[in-house]
C-alpha positions as CSV (number, residue, x, y, z in Angstrom):
1,M,39.3,-8.0,3.3
2,A,35.8,-6.3,3.1
3,E,35.5,-2.8,1.7
4,Y,32.4,-0.8,2.3
5,L,31.3,1.1,-0.8
6,K,28.2,2.3,1.1
7,R,27.3,2.4,4.8
8,G,24.1,2.9,6.7
9,K,23.7,4.3,10.2
10,T,26.4,3.6,12.7
11,V,26.1,1.2,15.5
12,G,25.8,4.1,17.9
13,E,23.0,5.8,16.0
14,R,21.1,2.5,15.8
15,A,21.6,2.0,19.6
16,A,20.2,5.5,20.2
17,D,17.1,4.7,18.1
18,D,16.6,1.5,20.1
19,A,16.8,3.3,23.4
20,K,14.0,5.6,22.4
21,V,11.8,2.7,21.4
22,R,12.6,0.8,24.7
23,A,11.5,3.7,26.8
24,T,8.3,4.2,24.9
25,V,7.4,0.5,25.1
26,E,8.1,0.4,28.9
27,G,5.6,3.1,29.4
28,I,2.9,1.5,27.3
29,L,3.2,-1.9,28.9
30,A,3.1,-0.4,32.4
31,D,-0.1,1.4,31.4
32,I,-1.8,-1.7,30.1
33,E,-0.8,-3.7,33.2
34,T,-2.3,-0.9,35.4
35,R,-5.4,0.1,33.6
36,G,-6.2,-3.0,31.5
37,D,-9.0,-2.6,29.0
38,Q,-9.2,1.2,29.4
39,A,-5.5,1.6,28.5
40,V,-5.9,-0.7,25.5
41,R,-8.9,1.4,24.3
42,D,-7.1,4.7,24.8
43,L,-4.0,3.4,23.0
44,S,-6.0,2.1,20.1
45,E,-7.9,5.4,19.8
46,K,-4.6,7.3,20.0
47,F,-2.6,5.3,17.5
48,D,-5.3,3.7,15.2
49,K,-8.3,6.0,15.6
50,Y,-10.3,2.9,16.5
51,A,-12.4,2.3,19.6
52,P,-15.3,-0.2,18.9
53,E,-17.6,-1.6,21.5
54,S,-15.6,-4.8,21.4
55,F,-12.2,-5.4,19.9
56,R,-13.0,-9.1,19.5
57,L,-14.9,-10.0,16.4
58,N,-17.9,-12.2,16.7
59,E,-18.9,-14.9,14.2
60,Q,-21.2,-12.5,12.3
61,E,-18.4,-9.9,12.0
62,I,-16.0,-12.5,10.8
63,E,-18.4,-13.7,8.2
64,A,-19.1,-10.1,7.1
65,A,-15.4,-9.3,6.7
66,I,-14.7,-12.5,4.7
67,S,-17.7,-11.7,2.4
68,K,-15.7,-8.6,1.3
69,V,-12.8,-10.7,0.0
70,S,-12.9,-11.5,-3.7
71,P,-13.2,-15.1,-4.8
72,R,-9.7,-14.8,-6.5
73,D,-8.1,-13.5,-3.4
74,L,-9.7,-16.2,-1.3
75,E,-8.4,-18.8,-3.7
76,D,-4.9,-17.3,-3.5
77,I,-5.0,-17.4,0.3
78,Q,-6.1,-21.0,0.2
79,F,-3.3,-21.9,-2.2
80,A,-0.7,-20.2,0.1
81,Q,-2.1,-21.9,3.2
82,A,-2.0,-25.3,1.5
83,Q,1.7,-24.9,0.8
84,I,2.5,-23.7,4.3
85,R,0.3,-26.4,5.9
86,R,2.0,-29.1,3.8
87,F,5.5,-28.1,5.0
88,A,4.4,-27.6,8.6
89,E,2.8,-31.0,8.6
90,A,6.0,-32.6,7.3
91,Q,7.9,-30.7,10.1
92,R,5.5,-32.0,12.7
93,A,5.8,-35.5,11.5
94,S,9.6,-35.3,12.0
95,M,9.0,-34.6,15.7
96,V,8.2,-37.9,17.4
97,D,7.7,-38.9,21.0
98,I,10.3,-41.4,22.1
99,E,10.6,-44.1,24.9
100,V,13.7,-46.2,25.3
101,E,15.0,-48.7,27.9
102,T,18.5,-47.4,28.6
103,L,19.2,-50.1,31.2
104,P,17.2,-53.2,32.2
105,G,14.1,-51.8,33.9
106,V,14.9,-48.1,33.3
107,I,12.6,-46.3,30.9
108,L,13.2,-42.8,29.7
109,G,11.2,-40.8,27.2
110,H,9.9,-37.5,26.0
111,K,6.6,-36.2,24.8
112,N,6.0,-33.2,22.5
113,I,3.2,-31.2,24.0
114,P,1.6,-28.1,22.4
115,V,1.8,-24.8,24.1
116,Q,-1.8,-24.3,25.5
117,S,-2.5,-20.8,24.3
118,V,-0.7,-18.6,21.8
119,G,-1.1,-15.0,20.8
120,C,-0.4,-14.4,17.1
121,Y,0.3,-10.8,16.0
122,V,-0.3,-9.9,12.4
123,P,1.3,-6.5,11.4
124,G,-0.8,-4.0,9.5
125,G,1.0,-0.6,9.5
126,K,1.7,0.6,6.0
127,F,0.9,-2.8,4.5
128,P,-1.7,-5.4,5.6
129,M,0.5,-8.5,6.0
130,V,-2.0,-11.2,5.2
131,A,0.7,-13.8,4.9
132,A,1.7,-13.3,8.6
133,A,-1.6,-14.9,9.6
134,H,-0.7,-18.1,7.7
135,M,2.7,-18.2,9.2
136,S,1.6,-18.0,12.8
137,V,-2.0,-19.0,13.1
138,L,-1.9,-21.9,10.7
139,T,1.4,-23.3,12.0
140,A,0.1,-23.1,15.6
141,S,-3.0,-25.0,14.4
142,V,-0.9,-27.8,12.8
143,A,1.0,-28.0,16.1
144,G,-2.2,-28.7,17.9
145,V,-2.4,-25.5,20.0
146,P,-5.9,-25.6,21.7
147,R,-6.3,-21.8,22.0
148,I,-5.1,-19.6,19.2
149,V,-5.6,-15.8,19.6
150,A,-5.0,-13.6,16.6
151,S,-4.8,-9.8,16.5
152,A,-4.1,-7.3,13.7
153,P,-4.6,-3.5,13.5
154,P,-7.6,-1.9,11.8
155,Q,-7.2,-0.6,8.2
156,N,-9.2,2.6,7.5
157,G,-11.2,2.2,10.7
158,E,-12.3,-1.4,10.2
159,P,-11.0,-5.0,10.3
160,H,-9.0,-5.8,7.2
161,P,-11.1,-8.4,5.3
162,A,-8.3,-10.5,3.9
163,I,-6.4,-10.6,7.2
164,V,-9.6,-11.7,9.0
165,A,-10.1,-14.4,6.3
166,A,-6.6,-15.7,6.6
167,M,-6.8,-15.8,10.4
168,H,-10.2,-17.6,10.3
169,M,-9.1,-20.1,7.6
170,G,-5.9,-20.7,9.4
171,G,-7.7,-21.8,12.6
172,A,-7.8,-18.8,15.0
173,H,-10.2,-19.3,17.9
174,E,-10.3,-15.6,18.9
175,I,-9.8,-12.7,16.5
176,Y,-9.1,-9.1,17.8
177,V,-8.8,-5.9,15.9
178,L,-5.9,-4.4,17.8
179,G,-2.5,-3.2,16.6
180,G,1.0,-2.5,17.9
181,V,2.2,-2.7,21.5
182,Q,-1.4,-2.6,22.8
183,A,-2.1,-5.8,21.0
184,V,0.8,-7.8,22.2
185,G,0.6,-6.3,25.7
186,A,-3.1,-7.2,26.1
187,M,-2.5,-10.7,24.9
188,A,0.5,-11.3,27.1
189,L,-0.7,-9.5,30.3
190,G,-4.4,-10.0,30.0
191,T,-7.1,-7.5,30.7
192,E,-10.7,-7.7,32.0
193,T,-11.9,-9.0,28.7
194,I,-8.8,-10.7,27.2
195,D,-7.5,-13.8,28.9
196,P,-3.6,-13.9,28.8
197,V,-1.8,-16.3,26.6
198,D,1.3,-18.4,27.3
199,M,3.3,-17.4,24.2
200,L,3.5,-14.5,21.7
201,V,4.5,-15.1,18.1
202,G,4.7,-13.0,14.9
203,P,6.7,-10.3,13.3
204,G,6.2,-6.5,13.8
205,N,7.9,-3.2,13.8
206,A,10.6,-2.1,16.2
207,F,8.0,-1.3,18.9
208,V,6.3,-4.7,18.7
209,A,9.7,-6.5,18.7
210,E,10.7,-4.5,21.8
211,A,7.5,-5.3,23.5
212,K,8.0,-9.0,23.0
213,R,11.5,-8.6,24.3
214,Q,10.3,-6.9,27.5
215,L,7.5,-9.5,28.0
216,F,9.7,-12.5,27.5
217,G,9.8,-14.5,30.7
218,R,6.2,-13.6,31.7
219,V,5.3,-15.3,28.4
220,G,7.3,-17.3,25.9
221,I,8.1,-15.7,22.5
222,D,9.0,-17.3,19.2
223,L,12.1,-15.0,18.6
224,F,13.0,-11.4,18.1
225,A,11.4,-10.7,14.7
226,G,11.6,-6.9,14.2
227,P,12.0,-4.8,11.1
228,T,12.9,-6.9,8.1
229,E,16.5,-7.5,7.0
230,T,17.8,-8.7,3.7
231,L,21.2,-9.7,2.5
232,V,22.1,-10.4,-1.1
233,V,25.3,-12.4,-1.6
234,A,26.1,-12.3,-5.3
235,D,28.9,-12.7,-7.8
236,D,29.1,-11.8,-11.5
237,T,26.9,-14.7,-12.6
238,V,23.9,-12.4,-12.0
239,D,23.2,-8.8,-13.0
240,A,22.4,-5.6,-11.2
241,E,18.7,-5.7,-12.0
242,L,18.2,-8.8,-9.9
243,C,20.3,-7.6,-7.0
244,A,18.7,-4.1,-6.9
245,T,15.2,-5.6,-7.2
246,D,15.8,-8.1,-4.4
247,L,17.3,-5.4,-2.1
248,L,14.5,-2.8,-2.7
249,G,11.8,-5.5,-2.5
250,Q,12.5,-5.8,1.2
251,A,13.6,-2.2,1.9
252,E,10.0,-1.1,1.2
253,H,8.8,-2.7,4.4
254,G,9.7,0.3,6.5
255,Y,12.1,3.1,7.1
256,D,14.4,0.9,9.2
257,S,14.8,-2.2,7.0
258,P,18.5,-3.1,6.4
259,A,19.3,-4.2,2.8
260,V,22.9,-5.2,2.2
261,L,24.8,-6.4,-0.9
262,V,27.9,-8.6,-0.4
263,T,29.8,-9.3,-3.6
264,N,33.3,-10.0,-4.9
265,S,32.5,-8.0,-8.1
266,R,33.2,-4.3,-8.1
267,R,31.3,-3.9,-11.3
268,L,28.3,-5.6,-9.9
269,A,28.4,-3.5,-6.8
270,E,28.6,-0.2,-8.7
271,D,26.0,-1.3,-11.2
272,T,23.6,-2.3,-8.5
273,M,23.9,1.0,-6.7
274,A,23.2,2.7,-10.0
275,E,20.2,0.4,-10.7
276,I,18.8,1.1,-7.2
277,D,18.9,4.8,-8.0
278,R,17.0,4.2,-11.2
279,L,14.4,1.9,-9.6
280,L,13.7,4.4,-6.9
281,T,12.5,6.9,-9.5
282,I,9.7,4.4,-10.6
283,L,9.0,2.2,-7.6
284,P,5.5,3.0,-6.1
285,T,6.9,2.5,-2.6
286,A,10.0,4.6,-3.1
287,S,9.1,7.0,-0.4
288,T,9.7,4.3,2.1
289,A,12.4,2.2,0.3
290,S,14.6,5.2,-0.4
291,V,14.8,6.2,3.3
292,S,15.5,2.6,4.3
293,W,18.2,2.4,1.6
294,R,19.7,5.7,2.6
295,D,19.9,5.0,6.3
296,Y,20.3,1.2,6.4
297,G,21.5,0.1,3.0
298,E,25.1,-1.2,2.6
299,V,27.3,-2.5,-0.2
300,I,30.3,-4.6,0.8
301,L,33.0,-5.6,-1.6
302,C,34.9,-8.7,-0.7
303,D,38.2,-10.3,-2.0
304,S,37.0,-13.9,-2.1
305,Y,34.2,-16.3,-1.6
306,D,35.6,-17.2,1.8
307,D,35.5,-13.5,2.7
308,M,31.9,-13.2,1.4
309,L,30.9,-16.2,3.6
310,K,32.6,-14.8,6.7
311,T,30.9,-11.4,6.1
312,A,27.5,-13.0,5.6
313,N,27.8,-15.0,8.8
314,D,28.9,-11.9,10.7
315,I,25.9,-10.0,9.5
316,A,23.5,-12.9,10.3
317,S,20.7,-11.4,8.3
318,E,17.1,-12.4,8.5
319,H,16.9,-13.2,4.8
320,V,19.9,-14.2,2.8
321,Q,19.6,-14.4,-1.0
322,I,22.5,-16.4,-2.5
323,M,23.1,-15.9,-6.2
324,T,26.6,-17.3,-7.1
325,D,28.3,-20.0,-9.0
326,R,28.5,-22.1,-5.8
327,D,25.1,-21.7,-4.0
328,D,25.2,-25.2,-2.4
329,W,28.7,-24.4,-1.0
330,F,27.0,-21.5,0.9
331,L,24.2,-23.8,2.0
332,E,26.8,-26.2,3.4
333,N,28.8,-23.5,5.2
334,M,26.4,-20.7,6.3
335,T,25.8,-20.9,10.0
336,S,24.0,-17.7,11.0
337,Y,20.9,-16.5,9.2
338,G,17.1,-16.6,9.3
339,A,16.4,-18.3,5.9
340,L,18.4,-19.0,2.7
341,F,17.1,-18.3,-0.8
342,L,19.3,-20.2,-3.2
343,G,19.8,-19.2,-6.8
344,P,18.3,-16.5,-9.0
345,R,15.0,-18.5,-9.6
346,T,13.9,-18.0,-6.0
347,N,13.7,-14.9,-3.9
348,V,12.6,-13.6,-0.4
349,S,9.2,-12.7,-1.6
350,Y,8.4,-16.3,-2.4
351,G,9.2,-17.2,1.1
352,D,7.4,-14.3,2.5
353,K,4.1,-15.1,0.8
354,V,3.5,-18.5,-0.6
355,I,6.2,-21.1,-1.2
356,G,5.7,-22.9,2.2
357,T,8.5,-22.0,4.5
358,N,7.8,-19.7,7.4
359,H,8.5,-16.0,7.1
360,T,8.8,-15.2,10.8
361,L,12.5,-15.1,11.1
362,P,15.2,-13.9,13.5
363,T,16.5,-10.4,13.1
364,K,19.3,-8.3,14.8
365,K,21.8,-11.1,14.6
366,A,19.5,-13.5,16.5
367,G,20.2,-16.0,13.7
368,R,23.4,-16.8,15.6
369,Y,21.4,-18.8,18.2
370,T,17.9,-19.5,16.8
371,G,16.1,-20.4,13.7
372,G,12.8,-19.0,12.6
373,L,9.2,-19.8,13.6
374,W,8.2,-23.3,12.7
375,V,5.8,-25.9,14.1
376,G,8.3,-27.0,16.7
377,K,8.3,-23.6,18.3
378,F,4.7,-24.4,19.5
379,L,5.7,-27.7,21.0
380,K,7.4,-28.2,24.3
381,T,9.5,-31.4,24.6
382,H,9.0,-32.8,28.1
383,T,10.9,-35.7,29.5
384,Y,9.8,-38.5,31.8
385,Q,11.3,-41.5,33.5
386,K,10.0,-44.7,35.2
387,V,11.9,-47.5,36.9
388,L,10.2,-50.9,36.5
389,S,12.2,-53.3,38.8
390,D,13.5,-53.3,42.3
391,E,17.0,-54.3,41.0
392,A,17.1,-51.3,38.7
393,S,16.0,-48.8,41.4
394,S,18.6,-50.2,43.8
395,M,21.4,-50.1,41.3
396,I,20.7,-46.6,40.1
397,G,20.2,-45.5,43.7
398,E,23.7,-46.5,44.7
399,Y,25.3,-44.5,42.0
400,C,23.0,-41.6,42.7
401,S,23.7,-41.6,46.4
402,R,27.4,-41.4,46.0
403,L,27.2,-38.6,43.4
404,C,24.9,-36.6,45.7
405,I,27.3,-36.9,48.6
406,L,30.1,-35.8,46.2
407,E,28.2,-32.5,45.8
408,G,27.2,-32.2,49.5
409,F,23.5,-32.9,48.9
410,A,22.5,-35.1,51.8
411,G,18.8,-34.8,51.2
412,H,19.2,-35.7,47.6
413,A,21.3,-38.7,48.6
414,E,18.6,-39.9,51.1
415,Q,16.1,-39.9,48.3
416,A,18.3,-42.6,46.7
417,N,19.2,-44.4,49.9
418,V,15.6,-45.0,51.0
419,R,15.0,-46.8,47.7
420,V,18.3,-48.8,48.1
421,R,17.0,-49.9,51.5
422,R,13.5,-50.6,50.4
423,Y,14.1,-52.2,47.0
424,G,17.6,-53.6,47.4
425,G,17.4,-54.9,50.9
426,R,20.6,-53.2,51.9
427,N,20.9,-51.5,55.3
428,V,22.3,-48.2,53.9
429,P,22.9,-45.6,56.7
430,Y,21.1,-42.3,56.6
431,A,22.8,-39.9,54.2
432,G,25.6,-38.0,55.9
433,A,25.6,-40.1,59.0
434,A,29.0,-40.7,60.6
435,D,30.8,-43.9,59.5
């Protein structure tokens, strides 16, 4: 039985917040669709105080931005991209085209074909999320996407040098300095100067996530990757400092970032809440993290490990940090989450920035039905078939004809019958004809 020692906003309060976001995004997207470039320019000037002659960077502007990045920072970006590329390449190698002969003369197969154009959104907001460029742009590049468009908001009225460097080094073909809904809207809908893409990927705030939701269908999306979520599942094998640090390390993302502790130790729960209060007096990002913890932080006390597992699966958090005496048991039994971080030696920040797994992950319980962004999200698996012999076509045709008539599809049945007549030499009557 789970006991809440601390609760965040109620479901109703969160739904009300979502409704406000939804209405705002609807208006912005309609404006972009109607007025194109002018709407994008007006929105950028309104929200980012940025309206250059062109939002797309040319080669000279890209080189100028990269020249502002220190050699150490460039080296660190290269190291992170090497780890992400290595894992993405291993994932790509696991996805093979197949072709099998299921019956004599019947060949079935599938091909993995890259999405032809992708828009990669890299959040800026309070923090320039350089790592988001690796996760989307570089992974799309490994998948073989032929047109990769990347966009990020300006910082202090100009392109953020490290983000531009990461986009360029990751393999972006077009780089735009645009943020928020106007960026994803322009990439998805297209304007006079921006050709539309086939798919949108990347994390973002609540407005970006809602824009992707509303645009889904007109374009593909990776998943619903909204404000970050973290869940720490811990027992008394770890201490409050680790738990509190891991919770606040994600709560600093924004004012609406859920951070939840699930534990079977009352002592750890109470100590962690006290430690969070202490850390918030010294954390440089406490002005953000404290609001997120106040409104979205939760502490849940469980009776048993089974109860902890059930609670964690019900929450289906984006990030799940497991620190118990049975981490592998959780790995074997967890079914709903974005990514797992197993044991005290790892943490969500490793996954966010450098270790090699992708940090664009499902939020708002989407982990119940999808995993995170990976190279396979940029690949479409398309099937094909071919029949090599008259005998095979005639034999399959007889089965097909009967099954079509069973469903009342005379036209479908005749597709089969004409081949039975032609390749099997049998005088099969026209589908639906009287006996």
